[in-house]
N, C-alpha and C positions, 0 to 999 in steps of 0.2 A: 632503366633507372636504377641508380645504386641503392639497394634496400638499407645500407648502412648509414644513410644520409644524417640521420638523428643520432649524433654521437652523446649518449646520456650516461651520466654517473650519479649514484645516489647523492653525491655532494652537490651537484649543480642543478637538481630539480627543485623547483619552487612548488611546495605542497600547495599553495594557494592557487597555483595555476591548474591543478586537476580537480575536477568535479568528484565529489564523494557522494555516490547514490546510496540512500539508506532504503528506499522503498522496495526495490527489487521490481523488475520490469512486469512479472506476471501479476502483481497487484494493481496495476494501473488499467482500469477498464475503460472501454469506449474510445480507444485511440485509433486514430487512422492509420492504414498501412503506409509505410515509408515509400516514396515514389521510387526509390532505388532498390527496393527489395527484389522486384522481378529480376532485374539485371544482376543482383547478388546470387539469386538462386541459379540462374542460368550459368554464370561465372563459375560458381563452385562445381555444379554438375559437369561442366565441360572440362574443367581443370583437373578433376579427380575421377573421370570416366573410368580409368584403369583400376580403381579401388572399389567399383560397383556400389558406390555410396552416392546418395543424393540428399540435398538439403530441402526440407519439407516445411512449409508454413503451417503451423499449428495454432489451435484457439485456446489452449489452456497451458499447462506446465510443459516445459521442454523435456524431451526424452530422446535417448538414442535406442533405436530398434534394430537389430541385426536381422538379415535376410532370413526368411522362413518359407514354410509351405505356402503361405498366402501372398507374400511379397518376395519377389526374388532379387531385391537389392536392399542394401542397409540404408536406414533412414536416420538422419540428424533432424529431429523436429524441434523448431525453435517457436518461442511464444509471441502470439499477438501481432505478428507482422512488424516487430521491432527489429531495425538493422542491427542494434547493438546485441540483442539477444541471439541473432544468428551468428555474429562474430564470436560471442562467447562460446556457443556450443561448438562451433568450429574449432576453436582453440583447445577445448577439451579433447576433441577427436584427433587432434594433431599430436597430442601427448599420449594417447591410449596405444598400446602395443597391440600386436596382432591377436593374441589370445583375449585381451580385453574387449577387442572389437568384435568378438563372436557372442558377447554377453549383453543382455539389455542394461542399459545406463552403465555399461563397462563392468557390471558386477558390483558396482558401490552402491551403497545405502545412503540416501540423501536425508539428512536431519533438517527439517524445515524450519522456517521463521519461528522465533520463540526458544532459541537456544540458550542455555546457561552459559556461564563464563568458560567452563571446560570445553563444553560443545563448540562455541564460537571460536576458540583457540584452535581446536582441530579442524574446524571449517576453514579457517583462514589459512593454516598450513597447506592444505590441497587446493586453495585457490590461488595461490601466489604465481605459479607458473602459468596456468590457464589466462589470468589476467594481465600478465606480462606478455603474453602473446597477443592477447586481445588488444592490448594498448598499441602494439605494432600494426596490427590489422587496421585498427580504427585511424591511425595517422596515415597509413597507405591509402586509405579511402578518403582522405581529406576532412576527417571529421574530429570532433572533440572527445577525447576519452573520459570515461566515468569509471572510478574504482568503486566496486560494490561491497559492502559490508553485509548487506541482505539479512538484517536481523533486527527489524523495526519494533518487534514485540518481545524481545528478549534481552540478554544482558548487555549494557552499554559497551560497544566494541571500541578498541583504540584505533580509531579511524587513520589518524596521522601515522601511527606506528605501522600499519597495515599497508598504507601507501607507500612508506619508505621501504618496506620489504618487497613490495611489487616493482618499485623503481630500481632496487638493487638486482633483482632478477632480470629486469629488462636491459640493465645495463651489462649483466653478464652475457645475456644472449647477444648484445650488440658486439661485445668483444670476442666471444668464443663461437657464435653462430647460432642460429635458430634450428630447431628440429627441422629435418627435411621437408615434410609436408607443410609445415608453417612457413618455411621460406619459399616454397613454391607458390603459396597463396599470397604471400606479401607482395610478391612480384606481379601475380596476376591482379590484385587490387590495385597496385600503383599503375599498371598499364591501362587499366579499365576506368578508374574514378580519378586518376590525376592527383597524387598524394600531395603535390605542391599547391594545390588550389586552397582558398581560404576555408578554415575548419567550419563544417557544418554541425549542427547539434544532432545528437543520436539518441535513440531510446527515449526515455522520460523527457529529455529536453525537447523533443520534437513533437511530443504531445500537446 
């Protein structure tokens, strides 16, 4: 399947057609595990066996854990059985370079919900590329994408502005190509989940 089938530019994206998720998946309790999650885990693990990295279902905050003495493989841990959380964490992994992938959470410090205006702006800058990739993953899996500002208890974010920035980055990837691991996974998702089927809810929408 042609992974470039959705030709998107910032000018032709209708912001109203994209769900903007404020709550953040980790804050939604007692949600059932998505039925497609076991398939997604198997798909990632088989697709990236050469990277010695496994997708792992977690029960709390997502985290990336490099291989160590206790575990001989790298782990991408996603939250609460949410399909969207898994795609988001995979997107971050697809961007991280080799040195970053040797560090817990790629060596970054996460500023949690409750960020002030400056902290939120910094958060959004580093989230644009992962969410643009997550968007492509979500569409390849035949699901509805959610932009996440993830700051329910902090400064009011510019949700539409952030969405436009993510859309512009997605358009750039469509035109110039996705990072290699992201491209590989888009193709794997399309082949497995049939990206042309009717969009299904993901993350909080499925709860």
